[in-house]
N, C-alpha and C positions, 0 to 999 in steps of 0.2 A: 771734332773732339767732344763737343757737348752732346751730340746725338749718340756717340759711342758710350759716353757715361750714362746717358739716360737708358739706353738699351741694356747695358750691364746691370743697372739698378733694377730694371723690370725683370730681368732674368733671375736676379737674386731673390726678389719678392716671390716670383713664381716657384722657384726651387724651394723656398721656405714653405710655401703653401702646400706643395706636393709632399714635402717631408712631414708637415703637420698632419696631413690626411693619412699617410701611411702610419705615422706614430699613433694617431687616434685609433686607427683600425687595429693595430697590434695591441694597443692597451685594452681595447674592448674585447678582443679575442682572449687575451691573457686573463682578463678579469672574469671571463666566463669559466675558467678552470679553477676550482676551489683548491685550497692548500691541502696537501697530504704528505706523508713521510715515505718518499721513495727509498731512502736508504734503509729504513727499518723493513720495508717490504722485501728488498733485495736480500737482507740478512736472513729473513725468515725463509725465503725460497732457497737460498744457498744451503742452509742448514737442512732443510727437508730433502733436497736432491742428494746431498752428501749422505744422509741417512739411507735413502733409497738405494744408493750405490753400494752401501755397506751391508744391506740386508740380505741374508743368505737366500731367502726365497726369491729375490729379484735377480740373483746371479745366473748367468748363462754361459755357454761354452766360449772358447777363445778368450776367456777373461773379460767377457762383456756382461752388460746388465740389460735387463728388459726395458724397453721404452714404454712406460705406462701412459695411458691416456689421462690419468688423473694428476700425476706428479711430473713425470719426465717431459712429456710433450709440451704441456703449457710452459714449463720452465725453459725449454729450448726456444720457445717463441718469444718470451718476455725478457729473458735475462740480458740479451744484447741491447734491447731498448732501455732497460734500466741502466746499463753500462754507459750508454750515450747520455741519458738524462743526468747521471751523476758525474759525468766527465771522468770516468775511471779510465786508466791507461792500460790496465791489464785484464785479461779474461779470468773470471772466477775459475777455481780449480775444478768445481763440480761440472761446470759447463764444458771445460776442456775434455774432461773424461767422457761426458755424454757424447759429444761430437766425435771424439776419437773412437768410441765404441761403435757408433753408426758407420763410420768410415771402414772400420775393420770388418764389420758384418757385410757391408755392401761389396767390398772387395773379395771377400771369401763366401760370397752367396752360394756358390755351387757346392760348397762343402760344410758351411756352417749349419748347425742344427736349428730347427725352428724353435721359437720361444716355448712352445708346448708340443709334446710328442704325441705318439699314438695313445688313444685313450680307450678305444673299444675294439672288440674282436672283429666287428663288422666293417671297420674302415679306419680312416685317419682324420676324423672331423676336426679335432683341435689342432693338429699339425697343419692341415690345409687352411683352417681359419686364421691361425696365428701367422702363417706365411703371407697371406694376403693382407692382413692388418699391418704387419711389420713393413711390407713393401711400400705401402702408402706413407707411413710415418717416417720412414727413412728418407723418402723423396721429399717430403715437406721440410724436414729439418735441414737437409743439404741444400734445397732450393732457396730456403730463407737465408742460409749462409751466402749463397751466390748472389742473392739480391743485394745483400748489404755490401758485398765487395765489388759488385758490378762485373764479376767474371763468371765465366762458365767453367765449372770444374768437372774433370773426368768422373769423379765419384758421384756427383749429382746425376750426370747423364747415365751412368751405370745404374743408379738407383731407379731412374725413370724407366730404363730398359727392363729392370727386374719387375717393376710395378706393372707396366703395360703387358708384360708376358703373362701375368696372372689375372688380367681383366677378363671377366666373363664375356663371351662373345655370342652365346645363344641362350634361349629361354627367356622367361619373364624378367629375370634379373640381369639381362645382358647390359654391359656398361658398368656394372658395379664389381666389387671384390668380395671373396669369401671373407667374413668378418667374425671375430671372436664373439662367442655367445656363451657367457656364463650366467645369463639371467640377471645381469647387473646394469641397471639403468643409470644414466642414459647412454653409455658408451659401449656396453658389451651385451647386447640382446640380439634377437633375430631381426629386429627392425633397425638396428644400429648401422647396417650396411649403408644406409643413406648418409649418415654422419661421415662414414669413411669415404664415400664417393665425393661428398662436398670437400673434404679435406684434400682429396686427390686433385680436384679442380683448383683449389687454392694453391697447391704445390706447383701445378703447371703454370698458373698465372704469375707466380713469383719468380720462376726461373728466367734469367735475363736472356738476351740474344734472340728475342722473338720466338722462343721455343713454342709457345702456345699456338703460333700460326704455322708451324713447320709442317711440311707435307707428310713427313714420316709418321706423325701421330694423328693425322686427320681422321682416319677411321676410328681410332680409339676415342678421340674427342667427340665425334659424332655420336658414338654409342654412349659416352658419358653424359653428353647433353640431353639425349633422349631419356636416359634413365632418371636424371634429376628432375626433368619436367613431368614425367609420367608417374613417378613414385613419390611425389610430394605428399599425397594423401594416402591413407590406408585404403585397401580394397573393401568393398561392401562385406565380403566374407569375413575378413579380419575384424571388421567392426561388429558384425553379428556375434563373432566368438568373443567379443569383449577383450580383444588383445590390445596391447599398448598402441596408442595412436599419438606419436610425438608431433602433433600438428604444427604448433608454433615453433617448437625446437627445430624442426626440419626447415621451416621458413627462415629462421634466423641463420641457419647454416647456408642455405641457398643464397640469402642476401650477401653474406660474407664472400661466398664463392663467386657470385656475380660481379662483385667489386673487382675481382681479379680477372674474370672472364666475362666481360660485359655482354657478350652475345648469348649467354645462357638464358636470359629472360629479356622480355621487352620492357620499355620504360613504364608502361601501364602495369605490368606484373610487378615491377619493382615498387611502384607506388602503392599497390594493393598490399604487398607484404609489409611495407613500412607502416601503412595504416593499421593493419592487424596487430602489429607489435605495439604501436602506440595505444591501441584500444585495451590491450592486456596489461598495461602499466598500472601499478598501484598508485594511489593518491600521493603517497610519500615519494614517488619517483623510482621505486624499485620494481623489479620483476621477480617472480617466484618460479623456480624450476618446476614445482608441482603443478603450476598452472599453464605450463608451456605444452601440455598434452594431456591425454587421458592415460594415466599410468596405473598399473596394478600395483599400488604402493601401500606401504604401512601408513597408518593414521598417526600423525605426530604433530604436536603443537607447533614444533619448529617449522613445519611445512606451510604454516599459515602466514609466516613472515617473509619479507623479501630476503633474497640471499645474494651474496657477492658473485657467485658463478653465473646465474641467470642474468643479473644486472650488468655484470662486466662483459659477458659474451655479447648481449644484444647492444649495449652501448658501443662496443668495438665494431660490431658489424654495421651499425648505423654510421659510424665515423668512416669506416672503409668505403662505404657506399656514397659518401659525399655529404652526409649531414653535418652541419657545422656545430661546434660545441655549444654555441649560444642559442641553438634552436630549443624552444621550451621543454620538450619532452626529454631530449638528450641532456640539456642543462640540469634538469631535475635529477636525472640518473647520476650524472657526474657528482652532483652535490650530495646525493645519498651515499655514493661510494666514499667520498671524502669524509663524510660524517660517521661512517660505520667501520673505518679501519680501527683495529684494536691498537690502542696506543702503546700497549706493553709488548705485543708480539709483532706488530706490523701486519697482521693477517686480516682477512675478511671472513665473515661467517658464512657457512653453508651446511646443509644437512643431507644425509643419504636418503635416496628414494627407496632403498632396499631393506635396511634393517637399522635398529637402534645400535649405536656404537658409543663407546666411551670417547667423548670428544678430546680427552687428553691423551689417548693412546696413539701410537704412531699410525696404526691402521685407521683409527677414527679420524685422523686428520687429512685423509685423502681428498675429501670434498673441499676442505679448507685450502688445500694446496691449489686445486683448480681454481677456486674462487679468488684466491690471492693473485694468481697469475693473470687471470682475465681482467680482474679489476685494475691491476697495474697496467695492463695492455691498454685499456680504455683511457686511463688517466694520462699515461705517457703519450698516447696518440693525440689526445686533445691538446696537450702542451705543444706538441710539434706543429 
């Protein structure tokens, strides 16, 4: 009996010790994530997506709305994370509308009109570009939904079928998709096809059920992997022509994609990307979108300061790839994000690489929409 009591006592002490270790580890991790206002960020993003859905220029056929890279896509990625962080029981109306529109367009893919129609007598460049772009964005949004529910939806698998049917199979750009080019950096330029291909990889990696390893898409994934590895840097010809070279921006996207598809790059390549991103970080912990590449951009004082989009995107990519929130570089980035949320609006600052805009106008807030979504993604990811 005495031996039993002694054994029980030892087990209680051991359990208490283990609990103390886990408690200390959790406290240290929590302490590394600075305070910020998730509820105000969610309110800002809900309002902006609701406005986008009501804007006549964003409306499309079948009663749907265009999925924009600056407002709608980031919103679709972050709003479920904010719902979980805020312990909300219901989905925001704007999010329901967004996902319902995507489902509608995926189901009606054979008859639904592209986001943009024919624009020249010589061909259909914008129609083809918008079709390729939309196929990737649809797949990413629905795969993210499947990942959260842990189920494989027929709509997501149809979205992937639509996407891979449009993947380029020949030529220098084999493995990528036709991508919208309005000369708008960083998402809608001739070089933004790399951004789209990275998003496609993230989408495949998010779909549950071992989809990334399925035999049916192996040829597609082989082409995608080859494209991402060989198009990370601009060609010498493009550099001589002084075209945009989104060097670090592409590396941040590849890091994010490789977190979902680890075989995209080697561990050494991953460490090299992380090191390059660390080297580009400002002393205050932020990153600047203008410094993530050589862009043919306007000269603006705002571009000399850190911004929420670049900082949020890189911080999130680092987290996804396994960097803990108390790592010094990431810790400084998270601290910068927490310190630069606008207390009155809940948003984060960002500026356009393309033209001066009134920051209070709806169009002038597009970069702020993206900045707020990715900043919130990084902060909610750190809390998780």
